[in-house]
N, C-alpha and C positions, 0 to 999 in steps of 0.2 A: 735181576732189578733190586728184587726186592732183599736181597743180600748186603749190597752195596748201601741202599736204605739204611739198613740196621747199622751196619760199621760206620758208617755218616754219623748217626743220633750217637752211637757211644763216643766217636771223638770229639763231638761239637759239646758231650755230657762231660767229658774229663776236660778238655779245655774252659769249659765253665766251673766246673768247680777246684781249677789252679786258679784262675783269677780272683775268686771270691776269696782261698787262702792267705791269696798274696795282699789283695789289697785289705783282708780285715786278720792279718797275722796280730799286730798288735793288742788287737780284742781276744785272742784266742788265750784259754788257759795255759798259764805256764809251769814247767817242771821246777817246782823249789826242793828238791832234793840236795842236800850237801855233799860236796865232796869229800873224801877222808882223805888222807895221807898214807902210805905205807909207812912202816915203822922206820924204815931209811931215809926216809925224804924227811918223815917229823922230826927226827933228829938232827937235822939239817940247820932247822931254825929255833931259836930260844927268844921267847915274848917276854922282855925285861922289864916293859912299861906300858899297861892297857887301859886309859884312864881319859876324862874330859874334864875341864872347868866349864863352868857358867856364868855370864855374867851380862845383868844387864845394861843397854844403853841404846842412847837416843839421837835421831837424826833432826836436825832443827832446818824443819821445812819450812816455817816464818815465825814470829814471834808469839803467835798464836795457836801454832800446830809444829808441837815436836812427836815425833813418831817412835812409839818404844819398839825395842827389838831384843833377842836375845842371843848370843853369841857363845858357841860351843867350840871350844877351843881343845881338840883331840891331843892328847899327848903317846902316842904310838910308836914306842921303839923294839927294834928286833935287832938281834945277833946274829951273824952268820960268820964264822970264823974258819970255815976248813971247805968254802966254794964261794964261787962267784956267780951273782946274778946277771940276767942279761935283759929281763923285763920285769916289769913290778906295776901293776893295777889295781884301783880303788872302783870296786864294782858294783852293781846291784843296789844302790843307797835307797832306802826308805827311810821316811820319817813321817810320823803322824803325833799329830797333837790336838788339842780342845780348842786351841783359837791360835790363827796365826799360819803362814805358810813356813815350812820346813826344808830349806835351800842346802844343796852341796856346793861350798864355797870351792872352786879350784884353785891352787895357787900358780901363780903368775913365773914370770919370768925376772920378777924384780929378785935383785940381789940381796944374798941373807944376810951381806953385813949391813946393809941399810940401815942407817940408825933413825928409829921411827917409820911406822906403818901402819895403815888399816886394818880391818879386818876382812878386807878384800884383799890383800896382798898388792896394795896400791902405795905410792909415797905419802906418807900422813898430812902431805901439803895438796893432797887432792880431797877435798872433803867427802864423804858419804852422805849421801841423799839416799830418801827411799824408793825412789827408780833405780838407783844404780846398783841396788841390790839385789843381783840375779844370779841364775845358775844357768851354765853352759852344758847340762846333762846328768845323768845317774853314774856316770863313771869317770875316772881319771886314769889318764896313760901317764906315766913316770919317764922322764930320759935318768939314764942310768949309765952316772958316770965312775971314775977315778975319785975324782974330788970334787964335792960338791960346793957350788958358788951361787945356785938359783934355787928359789924356794920351790920349782916343778921337777927339781932334779933329787936321786936317789945315789947315795954310795951302790957301788954294786959287791962290796964286800964290808966286814966289820959290822960298826953300829950304823943300823938304817932306819932314817925317822921320815917317813913320809909326810911332807904338810899337807894339808887340806883344815877347812875350815865348816862350820854347821851354823846356819843362824834362823830362827825362828822369827821370821819377820811380820811387822806391822800388827803387834799385839793390842798394842792401844794408842792413845792421844793425848797428849796433854796440853793444857794453855797455858805457856809457860809464862804471858803479861798478865792474865789474870790472876794467877798464883802470887805472883811477884808482886802486884799493887794490893792483894788482899792481907799479904803474910810480911811483905816487907823483906823478905828474903826467900831465896829459891836454893834449894838443895839436892846439888845432882845426886845425891845417894837414893834421894826418897821417890823418884821417877815411880816406881811399881807403887808405891803409898797414893801418891796424887792420883795416879791414874785409875785408883780404884777398881783394877781387874779382878775378878776372880783368880785367885793362884791355883785352885784345882783344875781351873781349864788349860794352864801352862805346862799340867803333866804330859811330858813330851816321850816317845820311843822313837828309837834309831837303829837303823840296821844297814850292814855291809859286808861285802867281800874283799878279803885280800887273794891277790891272786900273784905268786910270785913264779918266773921261771927263771931256773940256772941253765949256764952256761953248755950243759952236758944234756940237757933237752927235758930235765926233770922238773915237775912242777908243785907248789905248794898251794895248799887251799886252807883258807882260816874264814869262819866268819864270826862277826863280833855282833854285840847289842849292848846297848845302853838305854836307861831309863831317868829322864828327868823329873823329879817332884815339885813342883811347882811351888809349895809351902815350903821347902828349903832356901828357896828365894828371898822370903820375910826374915829369916834369920842368920842367913850366910853371905856375904859378899859375892863369893866366886866358890858354892859349893862343888865338891868334887862326883863326880860321877866315875861308877867301874863300867868298864866295856869288857861285858863278858864275852867267853869264848861259846858259841853256839855248838852242841855236839850233833844234836839230832833233831 
């Protein structure tokens, strides 16, 4: 009898541990080890461009409430000449800023030949509002095709450009009506100046992983990071930021 009691306690304890691990799995520390490629796989991919541009823009909530945001447009181009890929992902996105929320903007099924689009990969006829700037997760899965026609697609070989965006949301507010009445003119290029935001708080770091799976089963991994210096936005309309490869 005592033997069966001990066995029952052990089984119940294991079940309790399993349930705790299941419900609190997102709070457990995760391994941040960078996966490396073999020389053979590394040679398959040539990174021809890896940078971002930053640009201040505003959403017009009302005449007294223009919300200011920063859009980061990545320019990530890969060249794969001797193989074909079957899958491509942007994963493990992280963004940290002294002000505002850093969001990964996913590409949509909007056609790449669309004349004019928003930072959210929607038609320009659909105005952006503060509440519409959202993210659907920290990872993006692309459709791999022979001929790209939509923003959420990438080519299976040759020049490959995964489209995505990053927005630092709601960094400040500007009263458009008050400034217009006071100065008789409102200059769209001066949103940051009007806001009087501390540019040092705009310093932002982003990081993400690129994962590619080839048709023959091989996988390629690369981690990128970039840093925006807020002070650059005072002197440059669209400063460029290098996306550096993180080796370890």
